[in-house]
N, C-alpha and C positions, 0 to 999 in steps of 0.2 A: 327195481323200478327207480327212475330218476325224474324229478320234477323238471318242468321247462326252464330254460335259461341257465341250466347248469353247464359248466365247461366240459367239453368232450375230451377224454383221455387220449394221449398219443398212443399209436399202436406199439407193441413191444418190439424191440430190435430183433433182428435175426440172431440166433444163438451163436456163441463162439464154437468154432469147429476145431479147437485145439486137439492135438493128438496125444494119446497116452504113450508111455514108454513101450508097451507091447505093440501098439500100432506103428511106432517109429521103427521098432526092430523088424516088423513084417515088411515095411517099406524098404528098409536097407537090404533085407534078404532078396527081395524081388529085383532091386537094382543091381545087386551083385550077380544074380543069375539071369542072363539074357532071355532064357526060355520063359521066365515068369514076367518079363516086362510088359508083354501085351496084355496079360490078364489084369495087371495092376493099372494100366493106363487109364486115366480118368476119361469118362465118357461125357459127351455133350448131352445136356438135358433134352428130353424128347417132349416138345411142347404140343399141346392139343390145338386143333383148329377152333377158332371162335370168330364171331362177328360182333361189330360194334355199331349200334344205332344211336345217333346223337339225340339227346333229349333237350327240350326247351326249358331247362332249369338254370336260373341265374339269379344273382342278387347277393346281398350280404347276409350270410347265415352260417350257423354251425350245425353239425349233425348230432342228433340224439342217438349216439352209437348203441347204447344198451337196449334201445327200443326198435332198432332197424330190423325189418324182415325182408325177405326176398321180394315181396309185393309192395311194401310201403317204405317210404323214406321220410321219417319225421325230422323236422329241423326247427331251430330257433332263429327268428329273424332279428336283424339289427338295423339301426338307422345310419350306419356308416361302416366303411371298411375296417375301422379300428375295433368294431364289435364291442363297444363299451356300454351301449344302451340297448337292452333287449326290448323289442316292440311287440313281441308275440311269438306264436309258433304256427306251424302248418305241417301238412302231410302231402307228399307227392305220390301218385300211383305209378305203376310200372311203365305207363306211357309218358311219364313226365308231366302229367297234369296236376295242378295244385287243387286237390279235392277238399281240403280243410284249411281254413285260416282263422285263428282265434287269438284273443288277447286278454280275456278276462278270467282265464283259468289255466290249469297246467295239465299236460298229458302225462299219465302214469304208466299206461300199459296198452299194448295192441295185441289182439288175439282173435283169429277167425273173423276178420272184418269188423270187429268191434273195438272201440277205444274207451278206456277208463279215464275219466276226467276228474280233477279235483279243483274246487273253487279257490280263489285267491286267499280266502280266510283259512282254508284247510279244514273247515267244519262241515262241508257238504261235498257229495260226489254225484256224478252222473255217468251214463253210458251212451256213447255216440255210435250210430250205425254209419260206417264209412261209405257204404254204397249209396246212401241217401243224404248223408250229412245232417241227419236229424237225431235228436235225443230220443232213444227208446226208453231210457230211464231218466226222467227230469231230475235236476239237482235236488237233493234232499239231505237231511242230516243223517249221516252214517259214519260211525266210528270205524267200521270194518267193511271191506269190500274186496272182491277179486273176480277176475274173468276166468272161467273154466275152459279146459281144452276142448270140450264138446260144443262150445258156442253158447252155453248158458253162463250165468253169473250169479254171485251171491252177495248179500249185504246183511249187516246187523247194526242197529242203532247204537247200542251200548257195548263197548268193548269187553269181551270175555264175560258177558253177563251169564250168571248161573241159571237164570230162568228164561231169558228171552231167546227164542229160536233164531236160527239163521234163515233168512228168506232166500229161496231158490227161484230164479227168474228164467224164463225162456228168452231167447235172443230178441224177440219182438217186444219185450217189456211186460209180458203177462206173468203173474205169479203162478208157479206150478208146484210148490211144495215147501216144506220146512226141513231143516237139518239141525243137528245138535252136535256140540263139541267145539273144537277150535277152528276158526276160519283159516288159520295157517295150514291146517291139515287138509281141509276140503279144497283149498286153493291148489293143491298138488294132485287133484283128481285127474286121472288119465287112464285110458284103456279100461274104463268102467270101474276103476278102483281108486280109493283114496287111503293113504296111510293113517292109521289111528293107534293111539296108545291106550291100553287098558290100565288106567292109573292105579287100580286096585292092587294088581300084582306087578306093575311096572313092566309090562310086556306089550309089544306092538304087533299089529296085524293089518289087514286090509278090509275095508267095507265098501259096499255099493251104495247108491243113492237112497236105497230103501233101509239103510242101517243094518243090513245083514252082514255078518262076518263071512266073507268069501274065503279069506285065508286067516285062520285062527291066530290070535296073539301068541307069539312064541319067541320074539326077538327083543333085544334090549333097545334097539333103535331101528326105525323103518323110514326109508325115503320113498319118494313118489316114483311110480312106474314111468318109464320112458322107453318108447319103442319096444314094448312088450317085456321089459325086464326092470328090476328094481334092486337098489343096494340096501342091504340089511346089515345089522351089527350084532354080534354075540361075543360076550367075554372080551370086549375091547378090540375085536378084529372085524373087518368088513368083508362081505362076500356078495353074491348076486343070486337072485331067484327069478323064476319065470312066473307067468300069470296063474299057474296051478299051485304055486308055493314050493315047487321043487327047487332044490339047490342046484344052481348051474356052476357057480364058482364058490368053493368053500370059504367060510369066514376065516381068512388067514392074513389079510392085508392090514397094515397099520393105518393106511390112508387109501381111499379109493374114491374116484369121481368119474362121472360119465361125461365123455367128450363128444358123443354123437356117433352115428353110423356103426353101432355095435362095438365101439372102441372105448376102453376105460384107461385111466391113468392112476397108478398107485405104486405102493412099495411094500415089500415083505419086511419083517423086522430086521433092522440093521443092514438093509440093502438099499441100493440106489433106486431112484424112480424108474419105472418101466411101463410099457404099454401092454394092456391085457385085452385079449379077444375073448369072445363068449365060449369058444371051444377050449379055453384054458391056456392056449399058447400065448407067449409073451415076446416082446422085442424091445430094444432100446435104441435111442438115437439122441442127438443133442437137444431136441425139443422136449424130451420127457421132463427135464428139470424145470423148464419154464412153466409148463402147464401143471406140473405137480404142485408147484407153489401157489397155483390159482385154484386148486380144488375147493369147491364151495362146500360148506357144511350142509346146507339144504339148497335144493334147486339146481339150476343149470349154469354152465359157463355163459359168458357174454357171447356176442355174435361171432367172435373169432373162434369158432369151433367147427367140427366136422358136420356138415349138413349136405345131404344128397351127393356125397362123394367128394366134396371140395372144402378146402379151408381157406377163407380169406385172410391173407397175412400181409397187410399193409400195401406193398407195391406189387404183389403177385398172388397167384393162387397155388396151393399145394394139393396133392391128392391124399388119399387115406394112408399112404406110406410116407407122407411128408416130402415127396418129390415135387419139385416145381413143374407145373403144367402150363404156365405162362411166363414170359420174360418179366423182369422187374421194371415195368414201364408205367405203372399206375400211381396216381397220387392217393387213391383210397379205393378199397375193395369191400363190397358188401356180401352178405350170405347168398348162396346160390339156391334157387328154388327147384321144385321137382321137374320143371321144364328146362333146367340147365341155364337159366338166366339170372342176372343180378345187376344191381346198380354199381357203377364204377365211375371214378373221376380220372381224367387223363388230360394233362396239359391245361388244367383249369376249366375244362368242359366236362359235362356229365353225359354218360352213355348208358345204354342197356347192353350188357355183354351177354352173349348166348353161345354156350359151348355146342359144338357140332357133333359131339359123340357122347356116349355114356361114359362116366368115369371108370 
């Protein structure tokens, strides 16, 4: 989560496509043998069809890249093109309409049409419904807070209090229950489960909102579920389980992170980074090293990850195999939604890009 008015990072460069000695030898062999030249000849990328709809978005602003979704474009506003004095922040919807404009607080998170806000002092928080632009949780003194993936949210007045419960709220701002434990764990609630550590025996499992162990504690480290699967750790190695607790990928990776779309990035002991699929198959390409270095300890990658079959990568989009599906013509690309659409910038203007086919 990033507070308002923080600088946006530049997108990572395209990776180096340097060839290994083995690859150079293979190229030489193909060049020597005319029969093999056709099979080696580089192919032009096959781009997908898409449409661009111009949006009425203009002004002096920067993008809050870590908070961007397919449906919402959060920005910081400035009083000049030099962008030295931040005057507030706002959120544009998919149609290019400015639906929120504020200056007395900071935006921390967007999820399921809700926005988590923090006051200028940092001592109070509130929750804004983006559909109505009204606070469903008025600003109050909370040390801990988080939006849940199911549209609910949680707060606690005193950080890590051993006696004060965590308040569970419905998206309309009505209280609906209490939780116990760490807010950091409940914040990863997804697919009906949240990771929890049983500190008595230092083993982790998964609970539902009724505090029932759905998957009994049995791992040294547990991460949140994403798209029906979760990363767990045993004996210093990482693997993957499904919602029943069954092991899908054994705990054998030194490092492992979820990239989206059922694709993981990790490495076996003393081996180079590779991409891991849920069926256990793996593949490598020059992008593996870039994303391996970004594997988060907890949580998810930033918006430059695989969502709904596409990867926004600076000036172009890639598919799940890291093949370009658009030419490198954009100034900025955002995550793609379930309907195949996304925010993009091209030649200084803003558009809604819509792919015309499934990835």
